[in-house]
N, C-alpha and C positions, 0 to 999 in steps of 0.2 A: 204549490202543494204544501199544505200545512201538516206538520207532524205533531200529534198529540203528545204532550209531555206531562208526566206525573212525577213529582218529587216527594219521596217519603223521608221525612226528617225523623231519624231513628233515636229513640231513647236508650236507656241502659238495657241491653239484651241479656235475658236470663235463659240459659240452656244447659244441657248436660255436658257438652264438650267444649272446653275452653271458655273464652270470654270472661265476663265479670265474675261468674261463679268459681272459676278456676282459682282466682286470687282470694275470693272471700271465704270459701268453704273450709280450707285447712285450719285457719285460726279459730273459726267457730266450732269446728269439731274437736278442737283441743281446749275449748272453753276460754279462748283468748280473744274472742270477737268483742267488739264494743262500738258504741256510738262514735261517729266521726265528729269531732268538735262538740258543739252543744246538741247535735242531733236534730235540730229544728229545720235543716235545709230539706227541701222537697226533692224527691227522686221520682222521675217519670220513667217507668220500666215497661218492658214488654217481654212476654215469653217468646222464645225462638219460633215455636210452632205458629203462634199468632202472626209473627212477622212474616214468615214464609207464606201463610194464607193471605196476608195483606198484599204481598207482591202479586200473587195470583189474581186476587180481586182487582187490583189496579190494571193488570194486563187484560183481563176478561171483560171488565166493565168500561165500555167505550165512553161513558158519560163522565168519567173521572178525568179531571184536568187540573194542573197546578199543584200546589203544595198540600200535603197532608201530614199530620203528626202520627208517627208510628209508635204509639205508646198505649198502655192499657187505659181503660176508662177510670181507673182508680189510682192516681199517684199517691205516694205515702211519704211521710217524713223519714229521715234517716233513722230516727229513734224507733219508729214503728217497723221499719225494715229490719233493723237489728233485733228487736224483740221477736218478730215473726220468724226470722231465720233461726234464732236461738231455740225457739219453741219447736220448730220443725226438726232440728237436729238433736233435740232433747238435751241442750246444754244451757247452763246459766250465763248471764251477762254480768260481769263483776265491775267493769269500769268503762270509761270513755277514753278515747285517744284525743288529747288536747290539740287545739288548733295549732299552737306554736310548734308542737312536736311534728305534726304533719308538714308544716311549712319548712321546718329545718330538714326533715328527711326527704321531702319531695320537691321543695322549692316552688316554682311557679305551677308545677303539675298538681300541687295540693288544691288549687282553685277548682279543678275538675271534681274533687270530692267534697269541697266545702261550699261551693256555690249552689244556690237553690234553682231547681228547674221544675216548676209547676206547669205542665203542658197538658192541653186538652186534646182528647181524641174525638170530640164531638163531630167534627167535619167528616171524618171517615165513617163514623158510626151512622151518620145521617144518609150515607150512600147505601146502607143495607149490610154493611160488614158486621159479621157476628164474631165476637171474641170467644175463644174456647177457655181462656184463663182470665177471668175478670177480677179475681181477688189474688193478692200476693200470696196468701197462705196456700191456695190451691196450686198456684204456679210453683212455689218452692217445694211443696209436697211431692209433686210430680218429678221435679228435678233431683231432689235429694233422696 
């Protein structure tokens, strides 16, 4: 007996309760948010609603097998993410957080924030999956 296996490789999840936004929103709301390092690193994100829909899609669509990237169709750089979040919460961005400061404060964990992750969702898209949140601004507007 063969068991169908689907593996969703999940990007940065954006939602209302907890997760990445719980840590990011307070500094931005106080106008203390900024680029991480040079801001050029790619961030592959997904709205929590799209992630939940993707799990349902994977369960219901028997043709899905193997790995799929659970990320939005439009990854952004950290700089674009920072500018978009600041725009949505109507706050300015005054500075960047230097790489060395992140490395001193977070040690090896800083790699999670500073390494680039440009991931494609084409494979799941080609199965007929429809994203509700295709742009970062729409996703962040709904969350904030």
